[in-house]
C-alpha positions as CSV (number, residue, x, y, z in Angstrom):
1,X,-2.1,23.5,-1.3
2,X,-5.4,23.1,0.1
3,X,-7.3,20.3,-1.0
4,X,-10.1,22.2,-2.8
5,X,-11.2,21.0,-6.5
6,X,-11.1,24.8,-7.8
7,X,-7.8,24.9,-6.5
8,X,-6.7,22.1,-8.0
9,X,-8.1,22.7,-11.2
10,X,-6.7,26.2,-11.2
11,X,-3.0,24.7,-10.6
12,X,-3.4,21.9,-13.4
13,X,-4.7,24.4,-16.1
14,X,-1.4,26.6,-14.9
15,X,0.9,23.3,-15.3
16,X,-1.0,22.4,-19.0
17,X,-0.5,25.9,-20.5
18,X,3.2,25.7,-19.2
19,X,3.6,22.5,-21.5
20,X,2.2,24.2,-23.9
21,X,4.6,27.0,-23.9
22,X,3.4,29.7,-22.1
23,X,5.8,30.5,-20.3
24,X,4.2,33.3,-17.9
25,X,2.5,30.7,-16.0
26,X,5.6,29.0,-14.4
27,X,6.6,31.4,-11.3
28,X,2.7,31.2,-10.1
29,X,2.7,27.4,-10.7
30,X,6.2,27.0,-9.0
31,X,5.5,29.0,-6.1
32,X,2.3,27.1,-5.2
33,X,4.0,24.2,-5.1
34,X,7.2,25.7,-3.1
35,X,4.4,26.8,-0.6
36,X,3.1,23.0,-0.3
37,X,4.3,21.7,3.1
38,X,5.2,18.3,1.4
39,X,5.6,19.3,-2.2
40,X,5.8,15.4,-3.6
41,X,2.1,14.9,-1.6
42,X,0.9,18.2,-3.1
43,X,1.5,16.9,-6.9
44,X,0.1,13.8,-6.2
45,X,-3.1,15.1,-5.1
46,X,-3.1,17.2,-7.8
47,X,-2.5,14.0,-10.3
48,X,-5.8,12.3,-8.5
49,X,-8.1,15.8,-8.4
50,X,-7.1,17.1,-11.7
51,X,-5.3,15.2,-14.2
52,X,-5.9,12.0,-16.3
53,X,-8.2,11.7,-19.3
54,X,-11.9,12.1,-19.1
55,X,-12.9,8.3,-18.4
56,X,-10.2,8.6,-15.4
57,X,-11.5,12.0,-14.3
58,X,-15.1,10.7,-13.8
59,X,-14.2,8.0,-11.9
60,X,-11.6,9.4,-9.8
61,X,-14.5,12.5,-9.6
62,X,-17.4,10.2,-8.7
63,X,-14.9,8.5,-5.8
64,X,-14.1,11.6,-4.5
65,X,-17.5,12.9,-3.9
66,X,-18.3,9.2,-2.0
67,X,-18.3,10.5,1.6
68,X,-17.8,6.7,3.3
69,X,-14.9,5.4,0.6
70,X,-13.2,8.6,0.0
71,X,-12.2,8.6,3.4
72,X,-11.0,4.6,3.3
73,X,-9.0,5.2,0.1
74,X,-7.8,8.3,-0.1
75,X,-6.0,7.9,-3.3
76,X,-3.3,10.8,-2.6
77,X,-2.0,9.2,0.2
78,X,-1.4,5.7,-2.5
79,X,1.8,4.1,-3.6
80,X,1.6,4.9,-7.1
81,X,4.1,2.7,-9.6
82,X,4.5,5.8,-11.5
83,X,6.2,7.3,-8.7
84,X,7.8,4.6,-7.1
85,X,8.4,1.8,-9.7
86,X,10.9,0.0,-7.3
87,X,10.2,2.1,-3.9
88,X,12.9,0.6,-1.4
89,X,11.5,2.7,1.3
90,X,8.7,-0.4,2.2
91,X,8.8,0.3,6.1
92,X,8.4,3.9,6.2
93,X,5.0,6.0,6.1
94,X,4.5,6.8,2.3
95,X,4.4,10.8,3.1
96,X,8.4,10.5,4.2
97,X,9.0,8.3,1.6
98,X,7.6,10.7,-0.8
99,X,9.4,13.4,0.9
100,X,13.2,11.4,0.6
101,X,12.7,10.3,-2.7
102,X,13.7,13.3,-4.4
103,X,10.8,13.1,-6.9
104,X,9.3,16.0,-6.8
105,X,12.4,17.8,-5.9
106,X,13.7,16.9,-9.3
107,X,10.3,18.4,-10.8
108,X,10.2,21.7,-8.9
109,X,14.0,21.9,-10.1
110,X,13.6,21.5,-13.6
111,X,10.2,23.7,-13.5
112,X,12.6,26.6,-12.2
113,X,15.0,26.5,-15.1
114,X,15.2,29.4,-18.1
115,X,11.9,30.2,-19.3
116,X,12.4,27.9,-22.5
117,X,13.6,25.3,-20.3
118,X,10.3,24.9,-17.6
119,X,8.6,23.7,-20.8
120,X,9.6,20.3,-21.8
121,X,9.8,19.7,-17.6
122,X,6.1,21.1,-17.7
123,X,5.3,18.7,-20.4
124,X,7.2,15.8,-18.4
125,X,5.7,16.5,-15.3
126,X,2.4,16.6,-16.6
127,X,2.7,13.1,-18.6
128,X,3.4,11.5,-14.7
129,X,0.7,13.2,-13.7
130,X,-2.0,11.4,-15.9
131,X,0.0,8.4,-15.4
132,X,-1.0,8.4,-11.9
133,X,-4.4,9.9,-12.7
134,X,-5.0,6.7,-15.0
135,X,-3.2,4.3,-12.3
136,X,-5.7,5.7,-9.7
137,X,-8.7,5.4,-11.9
138,X,-7.6,1.4,-12.2
139,X,-7.6,1.3,-8.6
140,X,-11.0,2.2,-8.4
141,X,-11.9,-0.1,-11.1
142,X,-10.9,-3.2,-8.7
143,X,-13.6,-1.5,-5.3
144,X,-16.5,-3.2,-6.7
145,X,-15.0,-6.8,-6.1
146,X,-13.2,-5.8,-2.7
147,X,-16.8,-4.3,-1.5
148,X,-18.8,-7.3,-2.7
149,X,-16.8,-9.6,-0.5
150,X,-17.2,-7.3,2.8
151,X,-20.0,-7.8,5.2
152,X,-20.6,-11.1,7.2
153,X,-17.5,-11.6,9.3
154,X,-14.5,-10.5,7.1
155,X,-13.5,-7.0,7.6
156,X,-11.3,-4.7,5.1
157,X,-7.8,-5.9,5.7
158,X,-8.8,-9.6,5.1
159,X,-10.5,-8.5,1.9
160,X,-7.4,-6.8,1.0
161,X,-5.3,-10.0,1.9
162,X,-7.5,-12.8,-0.2
163,X,-7.4,-10.7,-3.2
164,X,-3.6,-10.1,-3.0
165,X,-3.5,-13.8,-2.1
166,X,-5.8,-14.7,-5.2
167,X,-3.9,-12.3,-7.8
168,X,-1.0,-14.2,-7.2
169,X,-2.0,-18.2,-6.4
170,X,-5.0,-18.1,-8.1
171,X,-7.4,-20.5,-6.3
172,X,-6.4,-21.7,-3.0
173,X,-8.1,-25.2,-3.3
174,X,-5.9,-27.8,-1.4
175,X,-2.8,-25.4,-0.7
176,X,-1.8,-25.4,3.1
177,X,-2.9,-22.1,4.7
178,X,-1.6,-20.5,8.0
179,X,-3.2,-17.6,9.2
180,X,-1.2,-16.0,12.3
181,X,-3.5,-14.0,15.0
182,X,-7.1,-15.5,13.2
183,X,-8.6,-13.9,16.5
184,X,-12.7,-13.8,15.3
185,X,-11.8,-16.7,12.6
186,X,-13.6,-14.8,9.8
187,X,-10.5,-14.7,7.4
188,X,-9.6,-19.1,8.7
189,X,-13.4,-19.8,7.8
190,X,-13.0,-17.9,4.8
191,X,-9.6,-19.9,3.8
192,X,-11.5,-23.3,4.5
193,X,-14.9,-22.0,2.8
194,X,-12.9,-21.7,0.0
195,X,-10.8,-25.2,-0.4
196,X,-7.5,-24.3,1.6
197,X,-6.2,-26.9,3.8
198,X,-6.0,-23.7,6.6
199,X,-4.6,-23.8,10.1
200,X,-4.9,-21.0,12.6
201,X,-2.1,-20.3,15.3
202,X,-3.7,-17.7,18.1
203,X,-2.2,-16.6,21.6
204,X,-6.1,-16.0,22.4
205,X,-8.4,-17.3,20.1
206,X,-11.9,-15.6,19.8
207,X,-13.1,-18.6,19.1
208,X,-13.3,-22.3,19.7
209,X,-12.3,-24.3,16.1
210,X,-10.6,-27.4,15.5
211,X,-8.0,-26.0,13.1
212,X,-6.9,-23.1,15.5
213,X,-3.9,-23.9,17.6
214,X,-3.8,-22.1,20.9
215,X,-0.3,-20.8,21.5
216,X,2.9,-18.1,20.6
217,X,3.2,-18.0,17.1
218,X,7.3,-17.8,17.4
219,X,7.4,-21.2,19.8
220,X,4.3,-23.9,19.3
221,X,5.0,-26.4,16.6
222,X,2.8,-26.1,14.0
223,X,2.4,-28.7,10.6
224,X,4.0,-26.5,8.2
225,X,5.7,-26.1,5.9
226,X,3.0,-23.7,4.4
227,X,2.4,-22.7,0.9
228,X,0.9,-19.3,2.4
229,X,1.0,-17.8,6.0
230,X,-0.7,-14.7,6.0
231,X,-1.5,-11.9,8.9
232,X,-4.0,-9.3,9.2
233,X,-3.1,-5.9,11.7
234,X,-0.8,-8.6,13.7
235,X,2.7,-7.8,13.3
236,X,2.6,-3.8,14.2
237,X,4.7,-2.0,16.9
238,X,5.1,1.7,17.3
239,X,8.8,1.0,18.3
240,X,9.4,-0.9,14.8
241,X,7.8,2.0,13.4
242,X,10.7,4.1,14.8
243,X,13.6,2.3,13.3
244,X,13.6,1.1,17.5
245,X,14.3,-2.5,19.2
246,X,10.7,-3.5,20.6
247,X,10.6,-5.6,23.8
248,X,8.0,-8.1,22.1
249,X,9.6,-10.8,20.3
250,X,6.7,-11.1,18.1
251,X,8.1,-8.1,16.3
252,X,11.5,-8.6,16.5
253,X,11.8,-8.5,12.8
254,X,15.0,-11.7,12.8
255,X,13.2,-13.7,14.9
256,X,10.1,-13.5,13.0
257,X,11.8,-13.7,9.6
258,X,13.5,-16.8,10.7
259,X,9.9,-17.9,12.1
260,X,8.7,-17.3,8.6
261,X,11.5,-18.7,6.5
262,X,10.9,-21.8,9.4
263,X,7.3,-22.8,8.1
264,X,7.3,-21.3,4.6
265,X,7.7,-24.0,1.8
266,X,10.1,-22.7,-1.2
267,X,8.2,-20.7,-3.9
268,X,5.4,-20.0,-0.2
269,X,4.0,-16.5,-0.2
270,X,4.0,-14.3,3.6
271,X,1.4,-11.9,3.0
272,X,0.9,-9.0,6.5
273,X,-1.7,-6.0,5.9
274,X,-1.2,-3.4,8.6
275,X,-3.2,-0.8,9.8
276,X,-1.7,1.5,12.7
277,X,2.2,1.0,12.0
278,X,4.6,0.1,9.1
279,X,5.4,-3.8,8.2
280,X,8.4,-4.2,10.9
281,X,10.8,-5.0,8.7
282,X,12.8,-3.5,5.8
283,X,14.0,-4.9,2.3
284,X,16.8,-5.2,3.3
285,X,16.5,-7.5,6.2
286,X,13.7,-9.8,4.3
287,X,15.8,-10.9,1.5
288,X,18.8,-11.5,4.1
289,X,16.2,-13.4,5.8
290,X,15.9,-15.8,2.3
291,X,12.8,-14.2,0.9
292,X,12.1,-12.0,-2.3
293,X,9.9,-8.9,-1.8
294,X,7.1,-10.4,-4.7
295,X,4.9,-6.3,-3.3
296,X,5.6,-3.8,-1.0
297,X,2.6,-0.7,-0.6
298,X,0.0,0.8,0.9
299,X,-3.3,-1.7,1.2
300,X,-5.7,-0.6,-1.1
301,X,-7.4,0.5,2.4
302,X,-5.7,3.1,4.3
303,X,-7.2,3.2,7.9
304,X,-4.1,4.9,8.8
305,X,-1.1,7.2,7.3
306,X,1.5,4.7,6.9
307,X,-0.5,1.3,7.3
308,X,1.5,-0.9,4.9
309,X,1.0,-4.2,3.3
310,X,3.4,-6.9,1.8
311,X,3.9,-9.9,0.0
312,X,7.3,-12.1,0.7
313,X,8.1,-15.0,-1.5
314,X,10.5,-17.3,0.1
315,X,13.7,-18.4,-1.9
């Protein structure tokens, strides 16, 4: 299934026709979906390229026509709650999670029922794809606020982390915060500007600042406990992404999670934003270490397929 507006529109029209009782549309629709390399991804593409209310469609179409932001925010790779109300596989790349979830397979099987039985199945699928489109449009409504914070020393993952933090904690004024891996210091300086009692820990900081401690996050004494720990593009490992042990202790799931727990105040948050590889631990591992997974999804900005974000809350 190629990503063209004409083909998406044709497929959507066939699905709507079947939902309205025109059973002659069933076979062509089923074949088009079965021919797709990843039917679940194809259905998600159909949602963001063809489904939704007129207002949602206008927003989504404008986004797809934006050469910059449509690449930074490829909507068909988003992990929509309409698809996964509670996806336990948040450490997997989305395409694989979609493939493993059974979501698309359930719909395709239902569409292969008798001609009469495929009509209610098509209605259910239309409703779900419309829900995904509406949720995608809601994501886009948050883009102006994200864009407004970009520039200067903040990069997009740092802005995304700030947005997540403020949505859960509100004002950062007076809150004790640790940034792991501040590097050039952009996020740390912004945290301080927002009134946080913020510190950074880095093996090789790129700026000198009295609030940045040079050392190993796992070993260095730090002035915790913290209400918030944040890290952007720090805890990433190709080995962990493959489910293999990592020789670097900083990407060893039990060690990292134990250290997070040691340094986080009860009820405090750990916010991670990755780019290249998924979060290097599973939901079960996080919960066993004493955390609740408050949020697990792809970043709003996907610089790489499979980049992940999560928010942990210490129990």
